[in-house]
ZADREN-79526 format. One line per 4 residues: number of its first residue (from 1); their letters; for each residue x, y, z of N, C-alpha, C, O, CB. Coordinates in nm, 2 decimals, always signed. Glycine has a CB too. Layout:
! residues N
NUM) a) X Y Z X Y Z X Y Z X Y Z X Y Z ~ ... $
END
This chain:
! residues 171
1) lgfl) +2.05 +0.59 -0.59 +1.90 +0.57 -0.59 +1.91 +0.67 -0.37 +1.84 +0.76 -0.32 +1.85 +0.32 -0.63 ~ +1.98 +0.61 -0.33 +2.00 +0.70 -0.22 +2.11 +0.58 -0.07 +2.16 +0.47 -0.08 +1.80 +0.75 -0.17 ~ +2.12 +0.66 +0.04 +2.16 +0.55 +0.13 +2.06 +0.54 +0.25 +1.95 +0.60 +0.26 +2.31 +0.59 +0.18 ~ +2.14 +0.43 +0.36 +2.08 +0.38 +0.47 +2.14 +0.49 +0.54 +2.23 +0.56 +0.51 +2.09 +0.24 +0.51 $
5) vssv) +1.99 +0.48 +0.70 +1.99 +0.58 +0.77 +1.98 +0.52 +0.90 +1.94 +0.60 +0.98 +1.91 +0.66 +0.74 ~ +2.01 +0.36 +0.95 +1.90 +0.35 +1.09 +1.74 +0.27 +1.05 +1.63 +0.29 +1.10 +1.86 +0.54 +1.15 ~ +1.78 +0.18 +0.92 +1.72 +0.11 +0.84 +1.61 +0.17 +0.79 +1.51 +0.10 +0.77 +1.69 +0.01 +0.89 ~ +1.63 +0.32 +0.76 +1.56 +0.45 +0.66 +1.60 +0.45 +0.55 +1.73 +0.47 +0.54 +1.57 +0.60 +0.69 $
9) ciss) +1.53 +0.42 +0.43 +1.65 +0.40 +0.32 +1.62 +0.60 +0.29 +1.54 +0.60 +0.19 +1.60 +0.23 +0.14 ~ +1.64 +0.70 +0.31 +1.69 +0.81 +0.22 +1.70 +0.84 +0.08 +1.78 +0.77 +0.01 +1.78 +0.83 +0.24 ~ +1.64 +0.93 +0.02 +1.78 +0.90 -0.17 +1.81 +1.08 -0.14 +1.77 +1.18 -0.07 +1.64 +0.84 -0.44 ~ +1.88 +1.07 -0.21 +1.88 +1.23 -0.25 +1.77 +1.34 -0.32 +1.66 +1.32 -0.36 +1.98 +1.23 -0.35 $
13) aetv) +1.82 +1.43 -0.31 +1.76 +1.53 -0.41 +1.72 +1.47 -0.51 +1.79 +1.39 -0.58 +1.84 +1.65 -0.46 ~ +1.56 +1.51 -0.51 +1.44 +1.45 -0.66 +1.40 +1.59 -0.69 +1.43 +1.68 -0.62 +1.25 +1.35 -0.61 ~ +1.33 +1.61 -0.85 +1.32 +1.73 -0.84 +1.14 +1.66 -0.92 +1.13 +1.55 -0.98 +1.47 +1.85 -0.91 ~ +1.02 +1.77 -0.89 +0.89 +1.67 -0.91 +0.83 +1.72 -0.98 +0.76 +1.82 -0.96 +0.81 +1.64 -0.80 $
17) krvv) +0.85 +1.64 -1.12 +0.82 +1.72 -1.22 +0.64 +1.70 -1.23 +0.66 +1.67 -1.35 +0.92 +1.67 -1.35 ~ +0.53 +1.70 -1.23 +0.45 +1.68 -1.17 +0.36 +1.71 -1.07 +0.42 +1.76 -0.97 +0.48 +1.65 -1.16 ~ +0.20 +1.68 -1.04 +0.16 +1.61 -0.97 -0.02 +1.53 -1.00 -0.13 +1.58 -1.02 +0.18 +1.68 -0.87 ~ +0.04 +1.38 -0.99 -0.04 +1.29 -1.03 -0.17 +1.33 -1.03 -0.25 +1.38 -1.11 -0.03 +1.17 -0.97 $
21) dgdt) -0.15 +1.31 -0.90 -0.34 +1.43 -0.78 -0.27 +1.47 -0.69 -0.16 +1.53 -0.69 -0.52 +1.32 -0.66 ~ -0.37 +1.42 -0.57 -0.35 +1.50 -0.38 -0.26 +1.38 -0.34 -0.32 +1.39 -0.23 -0.54 +1.52 -0.24 ~ -0.19 +1.28 -0.33 -0.12 +1.16 -0.28 -0.05 +1.16 -0.42 -0.12 +1.24 -0.49 -0.22 +1.02 -0.22 ~ +0.03 +1.11 -0.50 +0.05 +1.06 -0.64 +0.22 +1.22 -0.65 +0.20 +1.34 -0.61 -0.17 +1.08 -0.76 $
25) iels) +0.31 +1.19 -0.71 +0.37 +1.27 -0.75 +0.43 +1.17 -0.91 +0.37 +1.07 -0.96 +0.46 +1.33 -0.64 ~ +0.56 +1.25 -0.95 +0.57 +1.22 -1.09 +0.73 +1.30 -1.08 +0.76 +1.42 -1.07 +0.43 +1.29 -1.21 ~ +0.83 +1.16 -1.08 +0.93 +1.27 -1.02 +1.04 +1.30 -1.18 +1.06 +1.20 -1.25 +1.05 +1.17 -0.83 ~ +1.09 +1.41 -1.22 +1.09 +1.41 -1.37 +1.25 +1.30 -1.41 +1.32 +1.32 -1.51 +1.10 +1.61 -1.42 $
29) ggkt) +1.28 +1.22 -1.33 +1.32 +1.09 -1.37 +1.18 +0.97 -1.42 +1.19 +0.87 -1.48 +1.39 +1.05 -1.23 ~ +1.10 +1.03 -1.37 +0.99 +0.92 -1.41 +0.97 +0.82 -1.36 +0.96 +0.72 -1.44 +1.00 +0.87 -1.50 ~ +0.93 +0.81 -1.18 +0.92 +0.81 -1.16 +0.81 +0.77 -1.04 +0.85 +0.76 -0.93 +0.97 +0.84 -1.22 ~ +0.66 +0.74 -1.08 +0.61 +0.77 -1.00 +0.54 +0.70 -0.83 +0.54 +0.58 -0.79 +0.56 +0.81 -1.07 $
33) vhli) +0.49 +0.83 -0.76 +0.60 +0.85 -0.58 +0.41 +0.87 -0.55 +0.33 +0.96 -0.59 +0.79 +1.09 -0.53 ~ +0.36 +0.70 -0.41 +0.29 +0.72 -0.32 +0.32 +0.78 -0.22 +0.37 +0.70 -0.14 +0.25 +0.65 -0.29 ~ +0.32 +0.89 -0.19 +0.27 +0.94 -0.06 +0.28 +0.84 +0.06 +0.24 +0.92 +0.15 +0.14 +0.97 -0.07 ~ +0.30 +0.73 +0.13 +0.29 +0.68 +0.28 +0.20 +0.74 +0.36 +0.18 +0.86 +0.37 +0.39 +0.70 +0.36 $
37) gida) +0.14 +0.63 +0.42 +0.03 +0.70 +0.55 -0.10 +0.73 +0.50 -0.21 +0.72 +0.54 +0.08 +0.86 +0.62 ~ -0.07 +0.76 +0.42 -0.24 +0.94 +0.35 -0.27 +0.94 +0.25 -0.20 +0.88 +0.17 -0.22 +1.12 +0.32 ~ -0.45 +1.04 +0.18 -0.56 +0.92 +0.14 -0.59 +1.03 +0.13 -0.63 +1.09 +0.23 -0.64 +0.80 +0.22 ~ -0.59 +1.09 -0.02 -0.66 +1.18 -0.10 -0.71 +1.24 -0.15 -0.66 +1.34 -0.19 -0.68 +1.19 -0.12 $
41) pent) -0.89 +1.20 -0.17 -0.97 +1.24 -0.28 -0.95 +1.10 -0.41 -0.86 +1.01 -0.39 -0.90 +1.42 -0.33 ~ -1.03 +1.09 -0.51 -0.96 +1.02 -0.61 -1.04 +1.21 -0.70 -1.14 +1.28 -0.68 -1.04 +0.79 -0.67 ~ -0.93 +1.22 -0.79 -0.97 +1.30 -0.91 -1.01 +1.34 -1.02 -1.02 +1.43 -1.11 -0.94 +1.34 -0.92 ~ -1.04 +1.17 -0.99 -1.14 +1.15 -1.19 -1.20 +1.00 -1.18 -1.14 +0.90 -1.13 -0.99 +1.16 -1.39 $
45) andr) -1.30 +0.99 -1.22 -1.41 +0.91 -1.15 -1.41 +0.75 -1.23 -1.48 +0.69 -1.30 -1.57 +1.01 -1.17 ~ -1.28 +0.72 -1.18 -1.24 +0.59 -1.12 -1.36 +0.54 -1.08 -1.47 +0.58 -1.05 -1.14 +0.58 -1.01 ~ -1.26 +0.38 -1.11 -1.35 +0.24 -1.01 -1.38 +0.28 -0.86 -1.48 +0.26 -0.79 -1.24 +0.09 -0.99 ~ -1.26 +0.35 -0.83 -1.23 +0.34 -0.73 -1.30 +0.50 -0.65 -1.29 +0.51 -0.52 -1.08 +0.29 -0.74 $
49) akai) -1.35 +0.60 -0.74 -1.38 +0.73 -0.74 -1.53 +0.65 -0.67 -1.56 +0.62 -0.55 -1.37 +0.83 -0.91 ~ -1.63 +0.61 -0.82 -1.72 +0.45 -0.78 -1.76 +0.42 -0.65 -1.84 +0.48 -0.58 -1.63 +0.31 -0.80 ~ -1.68 +0.29 -0.64 -1.74 +0.34 -0.55 -1.80 +0.32 -0.37 -1.88 +0.26 -0.31 -1.81 +0.35 -0.62 ~ -1.69 +0.42 -0.36 -1.62 +0.54 -0.25 -1.81 +0.61 -0.27 -1.89 +0.63 -0.18 -1.42 +0.67 -0.32 $
53) akns) -1.83 +0.64 -0.40 -1.94 +0.69 -0.46 -2.08 +0.64 -0.35 -2.16 +0.71 -0.28 -1.94 +0.61 -0.63 ~ -2.07 +0.47 -0.38 -2.18 +0.37 -0.41 -2.20 +0.40 -0.25 -2.31 +0.44 -0.21 -2.15 +0.20 -0.48 ~ -2.08 +0.38 -0.15 -2.04 +0.33 -0.04 -2.11 +0.45 +0.08 -2.11 +0.44 +0.20 -1.85 +0.30 -0.04 ~ -2.17 +0.57 -0.01 -2.14 +0.68 +0.08 -2.23 +0.76 +0.06 -2.33 +0.74 -0.01 -2.02 +0.73 +0.09 $
57) dmdi) -2.18 +0.91 +0.12 -2.34 +1.04 +0.07 -2.33 +1.09 -0.07 -2.42 +1.13 -0.14 -2.34 +1.22 +0.17 ~ -2.20 +1.07 -0.11 -2.16 +1.19 -0.17 -2.15 +1.13 -0.31 -2.10 +1.01 -0.33 -2.02 +1.26 -0.10 ~ -2.21 +1.22 -0.42 -2.20 +1.17 -0.49 -2.09 +1.19 -0.63 -1.99 +1.24 -0.58 -2.31 +1.18 -0.50 ~ -2.07 +1.17 -0.76 -1.87 +1.08 -0.82 -1.81 +1.29 -0.85 -1.70 +1.31 -0.89 -1.88 +0.90 -1.12 $
61) kdit) -1.93 +1.45 -0.82 -1.86 +1.54 -0.88 -1.83 +1.57 -0.78 -1.73 +1.63 -0.76 -1.90 +1.63 -0.96 ~ -1.91 +1.54 -0.68 -1.81 +1.58 -0.56 -1.66 +1.53 -0.46 -1.58 +1.61 -0.40 -1.89 +1.59 -0.47 ~ -1.67 +1.39 -0.47 -1.61 +1.33 -0.48 -1.46 +1.36 -0.59 -1.35 +1.34 -0.54 -1.71 +1.24 -0.49 ~ -1.47 +1.38 -0.67 -1.39 +1.37 -0.75 -1.38 +1.58 -0.80 -1.33 +1.62 -0.91 -1.46 +1.24 -0.85 $
65) argk) -1.40 +1.63 -0.75 -1.44 +1.83 -0.68 -1.29 +1.82 -0.60 -1.18 +1.87 -0.64 -1.64 +1.86 -0.52 ~ -1.32 +1.78 -0.52 -1.27 +1.69 -0.33 -1.10 +1.70 -0.40 -0.99 +1.77 -0.39 -1.36 +1.42 -0.26 ~ -1.13 +1.62 -0.47 -0.97 +1.54 -0.54 -0.86 +1.63 -0.61 -0.74 +1.62 -0.60 -1.00 +1.42 -0.67 ~ -0.95 +1.73 -0.69 -0.91 +1.83 -0.72 -0.82 +1.93 -0.72 -0.72 +1.96 -0.78 -0.95 +1.86 -0.70 $
69) eaer) -0.92 +1.96 -0.60 -0.91 +2.06 -0.48 -0.78 +1.94 -0.45 -0.71 +1.90 -0.54 -1.08 +2.10 -0.34 ~ -0.76 +1.91 -0.34 -0.65 +1.81 -0.33 -0.51 +1.79 -0.40 -0.42 +1.73 -0.35 -0.70 +1.72 -0.36 ~ -0.50 +1.87 -0.53 -0.42 +1.83 -0.63 -0.33 +1.97 -0.64 -0.22 +2.01 -0.66 -0.50 +1.76 -0.76 ~ -0.45 +2.01 -0.61 -0.37 +2.18 -0.67 -0.27 +2.21 -0.56 -0.15 +2.26 -0.56 -0.49 +2.36 -0.66 $
73) flrs) -0.35 +2.17 -0.45 -0.28 +2.17 -0.32 -0.16 +2.19 -0.28 -0.09 +2.28 -0.23 -0.30 +2.09 -0.27 ~ -0.15 +2.02 -0.32 +0.01 +1.93 -0.36 +0.07 +1.99 -0.45 +0.18 +2.03 -0.43 +0.00 +1.78 -0.42 ~ +0.00 +2.02 -0.59 +0.10 +2.12 -0.70 +0.08 +2.27 -0.64 +0.06 +2.35 -0.73 +0.02 +2.13 -0.89 ~ +0.09 +2.31 -0.55 +0.10 +2.40 -0.52 +0.23 +2.38 -0.38 +0.29 +2.48 -0.36 -0.03 +2.44 -0.51 $
77) lveg) +0.25 +2.26 -0.31 +0.34 +2.20 -0.18 +0.47 +2.21 -0.38 +0.53 +2.32 -0.39 +0.24 +1.96 -0.05 ~ +0.49 +2.16 -0.44 +0.50 +2.03 -0.45 +0.62 +2.08 -0.63 +0.74 +2.10 -0.65 +0.32 +1.92 -0.44 ~ +0.55 +2.09 -0.69 +0.57 +2.09 -0.84 +0.71 +2.17 -0.88 +0.73 +2.28 -0.83 +0.43 +2.16 -0.91 ~ +0.77 +2.13 -0.96 +0.88 +2.24 -0.99 +1.00 +2.19 -0.84 +1.12 +2.22 -0.83 +0.80 +2.46 -0.99 $
81) kevr) +0.97 +2.15 -0.79 +1.04 +2.09 -0.68 +1.07 +2.06 -0.60 +1.02 +1.96 -0.55 +1.06 +2.09 -0.66 ~ +1.22 +2.15 -0.51 +1.33 +1.87 -0.49 +1.24 +1.92 -0.36 +1.18 +2.00 -0.29 +1.66 +1.78 -0.44 ~ +1.29 +1.75 -0.37 +1.22 +1.67 -0.29 +1.33 +1.58 -0.22 +1.45 +1.58 -0.27 +1.11 +1.59 -0.38 ~ +1.29 +1.50 -0.10 +1.38 +1.41 -0.01 +1.33 +1.30 +0.02 +1.33 +1.31 +0.15 +1.43 +1.45 +0.11 $
85) lefd) +1.29 +1.19 -0.01 +1.21 +1.06 +0.01 +1.27 +0.99 +0.15 +1.37 +0.96 +0.22 +1.23 +0.96 -0.14 ~ +1.21 +0.98 +0.14 +1.21 +0.81 +0.27 +1.12 +0.76 +0.27 +1.00 +0.81 +0.26 +1.21 +0.80 +0.44 ~ +1.18 +0.60 +0.27 +1.12 +0.46 +0.27 +1.10 +0.45 +0.40 +1.15 +0.50 +0.50 +1.21 +0.33 +0.21 ~ +0.95 +0.33 +0.36 +0.96 +0.31 +0.52 +1.00 +0.10 +0.50 +1.10 +0.05 +0.44 +0.74 +0.38 +0.64 $
89) adre) +0.89 +0.04 +0.56 +0.96 -0.16 +0.54 +0.93 -0.17 +0.40 +0.99 -0.24 +0.32 +0.86 -0.32 +0.65 ~ +0.79 -0.09 +0.35 +0.84 -0.19 +0.14 +0.84 -0.08 +0.07 +0.73 -0.02 +0.04 +0.69 -0.34 +0.02 ~ +0.90 -0.06 +0.06 +0.98 +0.01 -0.09 +0.86 +0.07 -0.22 +0.82 +0.18 -0.25 +1.09 -0.14 -0.19 ~ +0.83 -0.04 -0.27 +0.73 -0.05 -0.36 +0.58 -0.11 -0.33 +0.57 -0.18 -0.23 +0.79 -0.12 -0.47 $
93) dkkg) +0.47 -0.09 -0.41 +0.39 -0.07 -0.42 +0.39 -0.19 -0.52 +0.50 -0.21 -0.55 +0.36 +0.05 -0.43 ~ +0.29 -0.30 -0.59 +0.27 -0.40 -0.67 +0.28 -0.34 -0.78 +0.40 -0.36 -0.83 +0.17 -0.46 -0.65 ~ +0.24 -0.29 -0.83 +0.30 -0.19 -0.94 +0.41 -0.11 -0.95 +0.40 -0.03 -1.04 +0.24 -0.11 -0.95 ~ +0.57 -0.14 -0.85 +0.64 -0.10 -0.93 +0.68 +0.05 -0.86 +0.80 +0.07 -0.84 +0.55 -0.11 -1.07 $
97) nlla) +0.52 +0.18 -0.79 +0.54 +0.26 -0.82 +0.64 +0.25 -0.65 +0.62 +0.17 -0.56 +0.44 +0.34 -0.88 ~ +0.76 +0.38 -0.67 +0.80 +0.41 -0.51 +0.68 +0.44 -0.39 +0.58 +0.51 -0.43 +0.91 +0.57 -0.52 ~ +0.67 +0.42 -0.30 +0.59 +0.44 -0.09 +0.71 +0.59 -0.05 +0.84 +0.61 -0.05 +0.65 +0.21 +0.10 ~ +0.65 +0.63 -0.04 +0.78 +0.73 +0.01 +0.69 +0.87 +0.11 +0.59 +0.93 +0.07 +0.89 +0.82 -0.18 $
101) yvfa) +0.76 +0.87 +0.23 +0.74 +1.02 +0.31 +0.84 +1.07 +0.24 +0.96 +1.04 +0.23 +0.76 +1.03 +0.49 ~ +0.75 +1.24 +0.16 +0.88 +1.26 +0.05 +0.85 +1.42 +0.21 +0.79 +1.42 +0.32 +0.86 +1.30 -0.23 ~ +0.93 +1.49 +0.15 +1.06 +1.63 +0.23 +1.05 +1.73 +0.12 +1.09 +1.67 +0.02 +1.27 +1.57 +0.26 ~ +1.02 +1.86 +0.08 +1.07 +1.95 +0.03 +1.19 +2.03 +0.08 +1.21 +2.07 +0.19 +0.99 +2.02 +0.02 $
105) vkga) +1.24 +2.04 +0.01 +1.40 +2.06 -0.02 +1.44 +2.19 +0.08 +1.45 +2.29 +0.01 +1.44 +2.10 -0.22 ~ +1.47 +2.22 +0.23 +1.49 +2.34 +0.28 +1.51 +2.49 +0.18 +1.60 +2.52 +0.10 +1.62 +2.31 +0.35 ~ +1.43 +2.55 +0.21 +1.43 +2.66 +0.10 +1.37 +2.65 +0.00 +1.31 +2.75 -0.05 +1.54 +2.70 +0.05 ~ +1.35 +2.50 -0.08 +1.23 +2.51 -0.24 +1.11 +2.55 -0.26 +1.06 +2.59 -0.37 +1.18 +2.39 -0.29 $
109) idkk) +1.04 +2.55 -0.08 +0.94 +2.55 -0.18 +0.92 +2.74 -0.14 +1.02 +2.77 -0.08 +0.78 +2.42 -0.16 ~ +0.81 +2.90 -0.17 +0.79 +2.99 -0.10 +0.65 +2.96 -0.06 +0.55 +2.93 -0.12 +0.82 +3.12 -0.15 ~ +0.70 +2.97 +0.08 +0.56 +2.93 +0.15 +0.42 +3.06 +0.08 +0.30 +3.02 +0.10 +0.60 +2.96 +0.35 ~ +0.45 +3.17 +0.02 +0.39 +3.31 +0.01 +0.31 +3.22 -0.10 +0.22 +3.30 -0.13 +0.49 +3.47 -0.03 $
113) kvln) +0.27 +3.09 -0.19 +0.23 +3.06 -0.31 +0.18 +2.93 -0.27 +0.11 +2.87 -0.36 +0.34 +3.06 -0.42 ~ +0.19 +2.82 -0.11 +0.13 +2.78 -0.10 -0.05 +2.86 -0.08 -0.08 +2.98 -0.07 +0.21 +2.72 -0.02 ~ -0.15 +2.72 -0.09 -0.25 +2.80 -0.07 -0.34 +2.80 +0.06 -0.45 +2.86 +0.08 -0.31 +2.77 -0.16 ~ -0.20 +2.68 +0.15 -0.28 +2.72 +0.33 -0.22 +2.68 +0.36 -0.20 +2.56 +0.37 -0.41 +2.70 +0.41 $
117) pygl) -0.16 +2.76 +0.37 -0.01 +2.77 +0.49 +0.07 +2.80 +0.57 +0.19 +2.80 +0.60 +0.04 +2.77 +0.49 ~ -0.13 +2.84 +0.66 -0.11 +2.75 +0.83 -0.15 +2.56 +0.84 -0.20 +2.47 +0.91 -0.27 +2.85 +0.98 ~ -0.11 +2.56 +0.76 -0.07 +2.37 +0.77 +0.05 +2.31 +0.75 +0.06 +2.18 +0.75 -0.14 +2.29 +0.67 ~ +0.13 +2.39 +0.72 +0.26 +2.31 +0.71 +0.34 +2.30 +0.84 +0.36 +2.38 +0.94 +0.35 +2.38 +0.61 $
121) eild) +0.40 +2.11 +0.80 +0.49 +2.04 +0.89 +0.66 +2.06 +0.88 +0.74 +1.98 +0.83 +0.45 +1.89 +0.87 ~ +0.69 +2.15 +0.93 +0.84 +2.20 +0.97 +0.86 +2.12 +1.08 +0.81 +2.10 +1.19 +0.85 +2.37 +1.02 ~ +0.99 +2.05 +0.97 +1.09 +2.02 +1.07 +1.25 +2.06 +1.16 +1.30 +2.13 +1.08 +1.10 +1.97 +1.03 ~ +1.31 +2.05 +1.24 +1.39 +2.14 +1.27 +1.49 +2.20 +1.18 +1.55 +2.31 +1.19 +1.45 +2.10 +1.36 $
125) sgei) +1.50 +2.09 +1.07 +1.56 +2.10 +1.00 +1.56 +2.19 +0.81 +1.63 +2.20 +0.71 +1.56 +1.98 +1.03 ~ +1.40 +2.26 +0.89 +1.39 +2.31 +0.84 +1.25 +2.26 +0.69 +1.14 +2.32 +0.68 +1.52 +2.33 +0.85 ~ +1.28 +2.18 +0.61 +1.21 +2.07 +0.54 +1.13 +2.09 +0.56 +1.11 +2.16 +0.66 +1.23 +1.94 +0.54 ~ +1.01 +2.03 +0.47 +0.85 +2.02 +0.47 +0.81 +1.96 +0.49 +0.70 +2.02 +0.50 +0.79 +2.03 +0.40 $
129) fina) +0.77 +1.83 +0.52 +0.75 +1.70 +0.53 +0.57 +1.73 +0.46 +0.47 +1.77 +0.51 +0.79 +1.63 +0.71 ~ +0.62 +1.66 +0.29 +0.47 +1.69 +0.31 +0.35 +1.59 +0.32 +0.23 +1.63 +0.31 +0.44 +1.77 +0.20 ~ +0.37 +1.53 +0.32 +0.26 +1.44 +0.36 +0.22 +1.51 +0.48 +0.11 +1.56 +0.46 +0.30 +1.27 +0.38 ~ +0.29 +1.55 +0.63 +0.21 +1.54 +0.76 +0.16 +1.67 +0.66 +0.04 +1.66 +0.63 +0.28 +1.54 +0.95 $
133) tvvk) +0.20 +1.78 +0.60 +0.14 +1.87 +0.60 -0.02 +1.94 +0.51 -0.10 +2.03 +0.52 +0.23 +1.92 +0.58 ~ +0.03 +1.76 +0.40 -0.15 +1.79 +0.33 -0.25 +1.64 +0.48 -0.37 +1.64 +0.51 -0.16 +1.67 +0.03 ~ -0.22 +1.60 +0.49 -0.35 +1.59 +0.60 -0.34 +1.73 +0.72 -0.45 +1.77 +0.77 -0.34 +1.42 +0.71 ~ -0.29 +1.75 +0.73 -0.29 +1.87 +0.84 -0.37 +2.00 +0.77 -0.47 +2.03 +0.82 -0.13 +1.92 +0.88 $
137) sgya) -0.33 +2.06 +0.66 -0.41 +2.08 +0.62 -0.59 +2.09 +0.48 -0.65 +2.15 +0.40 -0.33 +2.11 +0.65 ~ -0.57 +1.95 +0.56 -0.74 +1.89 +0.54 -0.77 +1.86 +0.40 -0.88 +1.88 +0.34 -0.87 +2.01 +0.60 ~ -0.63 +1.80 +0.36 -0.65 +1.75 +0.17 -0.60 +1.63 +0.14 -0.56 +1.58 +0.04 -0.57 +1.84 +0.05 ~ -0.64 +1.57 +0.31 -0.58 +1.43 +0.28 -0.68 +1.32 +0.42 -0.76 +1.37 +0.49 -0.37 +1.44 +0.31 $
141) spla) -0.66 +1.25 +0.43 -0.65 +1.17 +0.57 -0.56 +1.10 +0.57 -0.47 +1.11 +0.49 -0.75 +1.07 +0.62 ~ -0.60 +0.96 +0.72 -0.48 +0.92 +0.77 -0.50 +0.81 +0.68 -0.60 +0.82 +0.61 -0.46 +0.89 +0.93 ~ -0.43 +0.68 +0.66 -0.37 +0.57 +0.56 -0.30 +0.49 +0.60 -0.19 +0.49 +0.54 -0.32 +0.60 +0.46 ~ -0.32 +0.36 +0.73 -0.13 +0.35 +0.79 -0.22 +0.14 +0.69 -0.29 +0.05 +0.67 -0.06 +0.38 +1.10 $
145) ippn) -0.13 +0.22 +0.69 -0.04 +0.03 +0.53 +0.03 -0.09 +0.63 +0.14 -0.13 +0.58 +0.20 +0.12 +0.39 ~ +0.01 -0.15 +0.72 +0.13 -0.19 +0.77 +0.22 -0.31 +0.62 +0.16 -0.38 +0.54 +0.08 -0.27 +0.93 ~ +0.36 -0.31 +0.62 +0.44 -0.21 +0.78 +0.52 -0.03 +0.74 +0.63 +0.02 +0.76 +0.63 -0.33 +0.85 ~ +0.35 +0.02 +0.67 +0.44 +0.15 +0.65 +0.34 +0.22 +0.77 +0.23 +0.27 +0.77 +0.44 +0.23 +0.46 $
149) vkhs) +0.45 +0.20 +0.85 +0.31 +0.27 +0.97 +0.37 +0.31 +1.06 +0.32 +0.32 +1.17 +0.19 +0.18 +1.04 ~ +0.51 +0.36 +1.03 +0.62 +0.51 +1.07 +0.58 +0.60 +1.10 +0.67 +0.65 +1.18 +0.69 +0.58 +1.00 ~ +0.46 +0.68 +1.09 +0.39 +0.81 +1.03 +0.29 +0.78 +1.13 +0.34 +0.77 +1.24 +0.34 +0.83 +0.85 ~ +0.18 +0.77 +1.12 +0.06 +0.68 +1.15 +0.01 +0.78 +1.25 -0.06 +0.88 +1.21 +0.10 +0.52 +1.22 $
153) qlfk) +0.05 +0.75 +1.41 -0.01 +0.86 +1.48 +0.02 +1.01 +1.47 -0.05 +1.09 +1.54 -0.01 +0.82 +1.60 ~ +0.12 +1.06 +1.39 +0.17 +1.25 +1.34 +0.03 +1.25 +1.27 -0.04 +1.34 +1.30 +0.35 +1.30 +1.20 ~ -0.02 +1.15 +1.16 -0.12 +1.15 +1.08 -0.25 +1.16 +1.11 -0.33 +1.20 +1.02 -0.11 +1.07 +1.03 ~ -0.29 +1.12 +1.23 -0.45 +1.11 +1.30 -0.41 +1.15 +1.37 -0.38 +1.05 +1.43 -0.54 +0.98 +1.35 $
157) qlsi) -0.34 +1.26 +1.47 -0.28 +1.39 +1.54 -0.36 +1.47 +1.43 -0.47 +1.52 +1.44 -0.08 +1.41 +1.56 ~ -0.27 +1.49 +1.30 -0.30 +1.61 +1.27 -0.39 +1.67 +1.15 -0.40 +1.78 +1.09 -0.21 +1.64 +1.26 ~ -0.45 +1.51 +1.15 -0.62 +1.52 +1.10 -0.69 +1.48 +1.21 -0.75 +1.38 +1.23 -0.68 +1.42 +0.98 ~ -0.67 +1.54 +1.25 -0.81 +1.53 +1.41 -0.81 +1.69 +1.39 -0.92 +1.75 +1.36 -0.73 +1.47 +1.64 $
161) eavq) -0.68 +1.75 +1.40 -0.64 +1.85 +1.41 -0.70 +1.91 +1.26 -0.81 +1.95 +1.30 -0.49 +1.84 +1.45 ~ -0.69 +1.94 +1.12 -0.72 +1.92 +1.12 -0.88 +2.03 +1.11 -0.91 +2.15 +1.11 -0.67 +1.85 +1.16 ~ -0.94 +1.87 +1.10 -1.12 +1.91 +1.05 -1.16 +1.99 +1.25 -1.27 +2.01 +1.28 -1.28 +1.68 +1.00 ~ -1.05 +2.02 +1.33 -1.13 +2.16 +1.42 -1.12 +2.25 +1.42 -1.20 +2.33 +1.46 -1.12 +2.18 +1.54 $
165) nkrg) -1.00 +2.28 +1.36 -0.97 +2.44 +1.28 -1.01 +2.43 +1.14 -0.98 +2.54 +1.07 -0.78 +2.51 +1.29 ~ -1.09 +2.30 +1.03 -1.21 +2.35 +0.88 -1.13 +2.37 +0.79 -1.14 +2.44 +0.68 -1.31 +2.49 +0.89 ~ -1.03 +2.31 +0.84 -0.85 +2.31 +0.68 -0.95 +2.29 +0.54 -1.08 +2.28 +0.55 -0.67 +2.09 +0.70 ~ -0.91 +2.28 +0.48 -0.87 +2.25 +0.37 -1.01 +2.23 +0.35 -1.09 +2.32 +0.33 -0.77 +2.14 +0.35 $
169) lwk) -1.06 +2.02 +0.35 -1.20 +1.97 +0.29 -1.29 +1.94 +0.43 -1.36 +1.85 +0.46 -1.19 +1.82 +0.19 ~ -1.25 +2.04 +0.48 -1.32 +1.99 +0.57 -1.36 +2.17 +0.57 -1.39 +2.18 +0.69 -1.24 +1.88 +0.71 ~ -1.38 +2.27 +0.52 -1.37 +2.39 +0.61 -1.60 +2.40 +0.58 -1.67 +2.49 +0.63 -1.22 +2.55 +0.51 $
END
């Protein structure tokens, strides 16, 4: 599935079969991948969405509408595209889903078809850092869960920028 580079495992290119929600994808091989370090709103009225509604001033319809918007944004970035995964300290969650930083392979994304292209986080290599792009575009908040915190400072910084510029869900 991958090779080790300076204590971080990197996978070869994989194809995204579908986007599950604003921070979760399914690969063509059937594996589910949660994007490390970010948290998009829930796109269905599940228990987590209900708990958020109960503890906030938002109702369940607002939460799921925002979740669907985040899902649409992520779909515009990666569905059907080749991506590369990079793992942090913990490679899987308790359910066996992969936890990864996701990078769109150089040239895989047509920037004109992305819903919010001004929020792309492009690396020097030409790859697009998907986790960072979702936060920078305003469709997810940073969520640091140790020990997977390699990019947590970057995600915090990009979130502040998204709020200040009223991007995505911060409009």
